C-alpha positions as CSV (number, residue, x, y, z in Angstrom):
1,M,100.0,103.1,94.4
2,N,102.2,101.8,97.3
3,F,101.0,98.2,98.4
4,L,103.6,98.4,101.1
5,E,102.0,101.3,102.4
6,I,98.5,99.5,102.2
7,I,99.6,96.6,104.4
8,K,101.4,98.8,107.0
9,N,98.1,100.9,107.5
10,S,95.9,97.9,107.5
11,Y,98.2,96.6,110.3
12,T,98.1,99.6,112.5
13,S,94.6,101.0,111.7
14,Y,93.0,97.1,112.6
15,A,95.4,96.9,115.6
16,N,94.1,100.7,117.3
17,Y,90.7,99.3,116.2
18,F,90.9,96.0,118.2
19,W,92.2,97.8,121.2
20,S,89.4,100.1,121.0
21,E,87.5,97.1,121.2
22,I,89.2,95.7,124.3
23,T,89.2,99.3,126.0
24,F,85.8,100.1,125.6
25,Q,86.7,102.8,123.2
26,T,84.6,102.2,120.3
27,I,81.5,104.3,119.1
28,P,78.7,103.3,118.9
29,F,78.7,100.7,121.3
30,Y,77.1,98.3,119.2
31,V,80.3,97.6,116.8
32,N,82.4,96.3,119.6
33,Y,82.2,92.6,118.3
34,F,84.9,91.9,121.0
35,W,82.6,92.4,123.8
36,L,79.3,91.5,122.2
37,L,80.8,88.2,121.4
38,I,81.9,87.3,125.5
39,I,78.6,88.2,126.4
40,L,77.1,86.1,123.7
41,S,79.0,83.1,124.8
42,I,78.9,83.4,128.0
43,T,75.2,83.9,127.8
44,V,74.6,80.6,125.9
45,W,77.3,79.0,127.9
46,L,75.2,79.3,131.1
47,L,72.1,78.6,129.1
48,E,74.0,75.1,128.5
49,L,74.8,74.6,131.8
50,A,71.2,75.6,133.4
51,F,69.2,73.2,130.5
52,P,71.7,70.5,129.2
53,W,70.4,68.7,126.8
54,R,73.2,65.6,126.9
55,K,73.3,65.4,130.4
56,N,75.9,63.2,130.6
57,Q,78.4,65.5,129.1
58,P,80.9,67.4,131.1
59,K,80.1,71.2,131.9
60,I,83.9,71.9,130.6
61,R,83.6,69.8,127.6
62,T,86.3,68.0,125.8
63,D,88.2,70.4,123.6
64,F,86.3,73.5,125.2
65,W,89.2,75.7,125.6
66,I,90.7,75.1,122.2
67,D,87.4,76.3,120.7
68,A,87.3,79.3,123.0
69,F,90.8,80.0,121.8
70,Y,89.7,79.5,118.1
71,M,86.7,82.3,118.6
72,F,89.3,84.6,119.6
73,F,91.8,83.7,116.6
74,N,89.4,83.4,113.8
75,F,87.8,86.4,114.4
76,F,90.4,88.8,115.6
77,I,94.3,87.7,115.7
78,F,94.0,86.0,112.2
79,N,92.4,89.4,111.0
80,L,95.3,91.2,112.6
81,I,97.9,89.0,111.2
82,I,96.8,88.4,107.4
83,F,92.9,89.1,106.4
84,I,92.7,92.6,106.9
85,A,95.6,93.4,104.9
86,F,94.9,91.0,102.4
87,C,91.1,92.4,102.0
88,N,92.5,95.9,101.6
89,L,95.2,94.6,99.1
90,T,92.7,93.4,97.0
91,T,90.2,96.2,96.9
92,A,93.1,98.5,96.0
93,F,94.1,95.9,93.2
94,V,90.5,96.0,91.9
95,T,90.1,99.7,92.0
96,L,93.7,99.9,90.1
97,L,92.2,97.6,87.6
98,F,89.3,99.8,86.7
99,N,91.1,103.0,86.8
100,G,90.7,104.1,89.9
101,S,87.3,103.6,90.9
102,S,85.4,100.5,92.0
103,P,83.4,98.6,89.5
104,D,79.5,98.8,90.2
105,L,78.6,95.5,89.2
106,A,74.9,95.5,91.1
107,I,72.4,94.1,89.1
108,I,69.6,95.4,91.3
109,S,69.9,98.2,94.3
110,I,67.8,97.3,97.4
111,Q,67.9,101.2,98.5
112,K,64.3,102.0,97.5
113,Y,63.0,99.6,99.8
114,P,62.0,99.8,104.0
115,E,64.6,99.3,105.8
116,W,63.2,95.7,107.3
117,A,63.1,94.9,103.9
118,Q,66.9,95.6,103.1
119,L,68.0,93.9,106.2
120,L,66.0,90.5,105.4
121,I,66.9,90.6,101.6
122,F,70.7,91.2,103.3
123,F,70.4,88.2,105.7
124,I,68.6,85.7,103.1
125,T,71.2,86.3,100.5
126,T,74.4,86.3,102.6
127,D,72.9,83.1,104.3
128,F,72.0,81.0,101.1
129,V,75.6,82.0,99.5
130,Q,77.0,80.7,102.9
131,W,75.0,77.4,102.4
132,L,76.6,77.2,98.8
133,T,79.8,77.6,100.0
134,H,79.1,75.1,103.0
135,V,78.1,72.7,100.3
136,L,81.1,73.0,98.4
137,L,83.5,72.7,101.2
138,H,82.1,68.9,101.5
139,R,81.9,68.3,97.9
140,F,85.5,69.1,97.0
141,P,88.3,66.9,98.7
142,F,90.6,70.0,98.4
143,L,88.4,71.9,100.2
144,W,87.1,69.3,103.1
145,K,90.6,68.7,104.0
146,F,90.3,72.6,105.4
147,H,86.8,72.0,106.9
148,R,87.7,68.9,108.7
149,V,89.2,71.1,111.4
150,H,85.3,72.1,112.5
151,H,84.1,68.5,112.1
152,S,86.8,67.2,114.4
153,V,84.6,68.2,117.0
154,E,83.5,65.1,119.3
155,E,81.1,66.8,122.1
156,M,79.1,69.4,121.0
157,G,79.1,72.8,122.6
158,F,78.6,76.4,121.4
159,S,82.1,77.3,121.3
160,A,82.7,74.4,118.8
161,H,80.5,77.1,116.1
162,L,84.0,79.0,115.8
163,R,86.1,76.4,115.4
164,Y,87.3,76.2,112.2
165,H,90.3,76.5,110.0
166,W,91.4,80.1,109.2
167,M,91.6,79.1,105.1
168,E,87.9,79.0,105.5
169,N,87.7,82.7,105.7
170,V,89.6,82.6,102.3
171,F,86.7,81.2,100.8
172,Y,83.6,82.5,102.2
173,T,84.5,86.3,102.2
174,P,84.8,86.4,98.4
175,M,81.6,84.6,98.0
176,K,79.9,87.4,100.2
177,Y,81.7,90.3,98.3
178,I,80.4,89.0,95.0
179,M,77.1,88.8,96.4
180,V,77.1,92.5,98.2
181,M,78.7,93.8,94.9
182,L,75.9,91.9,92.8
183,I,72.8,93.5,95.0
184,G,73.9,97.4,95.8
185,G,72.7,99.4,98.4
186,F,73.7,97.7,101.5
187,H,75.2,99.8,104.7
188,P,77.4,98.9,106.9
189,E,75.1,98.9,110.1
190,Q,72.9,96.6,108.3
191,A,76.1,94.5,107.7
192,F,77.0,94.5,111.3
193,L,73.5,93.5,112.9
194,V,72.8,90.7,110.3
195,Y,76.4,89.5,111.2
196,Y,75.9,89.2,114.7
197,I,72.2,87.7,114.3
198,S,74.2,85.1,112.6
199,I,76.5,84.8,115.0
200,A,74.0,84.0,117.6
201,I,72.2,81.8,116.0
202,G,75.2,79.5,115.2
203,H,75.9,79.7,118.4
204,I,72.7,78.1,119.4
205,N,72.8,75.9,116.8
206,H,76.1,74.0,118.2
207,A,75.2,74.6,122.2
208,N,74.2,71.5,124.3
209,I,70.3,73.0,124.4
210,E,67.5,71.5,123.3
211,I,64.7,73.7,121.7
212,D,61.8,72.8,120.1
213,Y,60.6,75.5,117.1
214,G,57.8,73.6,116.1
215,P,56.9,75.0,112.4
216,L,59.7,77.3,112.2
217,K,62.1,74.2,112.3
218,Y,61.6,74.3,108.4
219,I,62.9,77.9,108.2
220,L,65.3,78.0,111.2
221,N,68.4,75.9,111.4
222,N,68.6,74.8,115.6
223,P,70.7,72.0,117.1
224,K,68.1,69.0,116.5
225,M,69.1,69.5,112.8
226,H,72.8,70.6,113.1
227,I,73.9,67.7,115.4
228,W,73.1,65.3,112.2
229,H,75.6,67.6,110.2
230,H,78.0,66.5,112.5
231,A,77.2,63.2,112.5
232,Y,79.8,60.4,112.3
233,S,77.8,57.7,110.1
234,L,75.3,59.2,107.4
235,P,73.5,56.9,104.8
236,K,74.8,56.9,101.6
237,E,72.4,59.5,99.8
238,H,74.0,61.7,102.1
239,A,77.6,60.5,102.1
240,K,79.2,64.1,101.5
241,G,77.1,65.6,104.6
242,A,73.8,67.0,105.1
243,N,72.2,69.6,107.0
244,F,74.4,72.3,105.4
245,G,72.5,75.6,106.7
246,I,74.0,78.3,108.7
247,S,71.4,80.2,109.8
248,L,68.3,78.9,107.9
249,S,67.2,75.5,107.4
250,I,64.8,75.9,104.4
251,W,67.6,75.7,101.8
252,D,68.2,72.2,103.0
253,Y,64.6,71.5,102.6
254,I,64.4,73.3,99.1
255,F,67.8,71.3,97.6
256,R,66.7,68.1,99.9
257,T,70.2,68.1,101.8
258,S,67.9,67.6,105.0
259,Y,68.3,64.9,107.1
260,I,67.2,64.4,110.8
261,P,66.3,60.5,111.2
262,S,65.8,60.9,115.2
263,S,66.9,63.5,117.8
264,G,70.5,62.7,117.6
265,R,70.9,63.7,121.3
266,D,73.6,61.0,121.3
267,I,74.9,60.1,118.3
268,R,78.5,59.8,117.8
269,L,80.3,62.9,116.3
270,G,83.7,63.3,113.7
271,F,84.3,61.4,110.7
272,E,86.4,58.4,109.9
273,N,89.8,58.1,111.3
274,I,89.1,61.1,113.6
275,E,91.1,59.4,116.3
276,Q,94.3,60.4,113.7
277,F,93.4,63.8,113.5
278,P,95.8,66.3,114.8
279,R,94.6,67.5,118.5
280,S,96.9,70.5,119.2
281,F,95.8,74.0,117.8
282,I,99.4,74.5,116.1
283,K,98.7,71.2,114.3
284,Q,95.4,71.8,113.0
285,L,96.5,75.3,112.1
286,F,98.7,73.6,109.3
287,S,96.7,70.6,108.4
288,G,94.8,70.6,105.0
289,F,98.0,71.3,103.1
290,G,99.5,68.2,102.9
291,K,98.6,64.6,102.4
């Protein structure tokens, strides 16, 4: 097996796919991550401008443009430079270990279930894995050093959703792969739909929008809940963080990591000594590796 050839093909294949997205050549159209992300972002931003929750917050908030760049860096540029080749190399190495075939580690298969049930199971299981990974990012100092990039937001808005250190891809992706391997029968189309729904929910959770979900707040994450996840000050019982839900809030209520003492509209965001945290993208890119 020629690993250099795998790296080369990974770069060229993803570069061609990325270009096909930009130039509207993807078929079917709904797998075009690039333009769907732009359409989603503009839509949520317009909602922020029309119905702002924090009315004294600037329309172009602090770090708006660096967060917008983070969206494209983490979704596309990082994949092109590093991640796709890394994933393909890992897949090839695992296949080599198992004598030329992918290991079947599935403990259950969902193929016999209706389509809606498959989608629901995929959505719930991937969200729980991400919730668990998110908890670990707060619990372990080594992981928190990278996750601080996301918490360096001091004015909340939709684009803050995708401001995160590129190392988080390295932590989240293997966890999701393990889940997919344990529960067999998923299809790429299901992954895309669930992934896009999760991105949309994440955008809304970070947006400067007031939404009242009513009783659904105990199931779905929401801006009033997630704002407290970014709070500068938390009580001792939540010293390592609270409200870790990505799309679903139910995990925080089940495992008692929820904390919503008030609406949180005007609370201070960030973490202790945030004024010393790097402000430029390049410095944040390499933060977490030193002391």
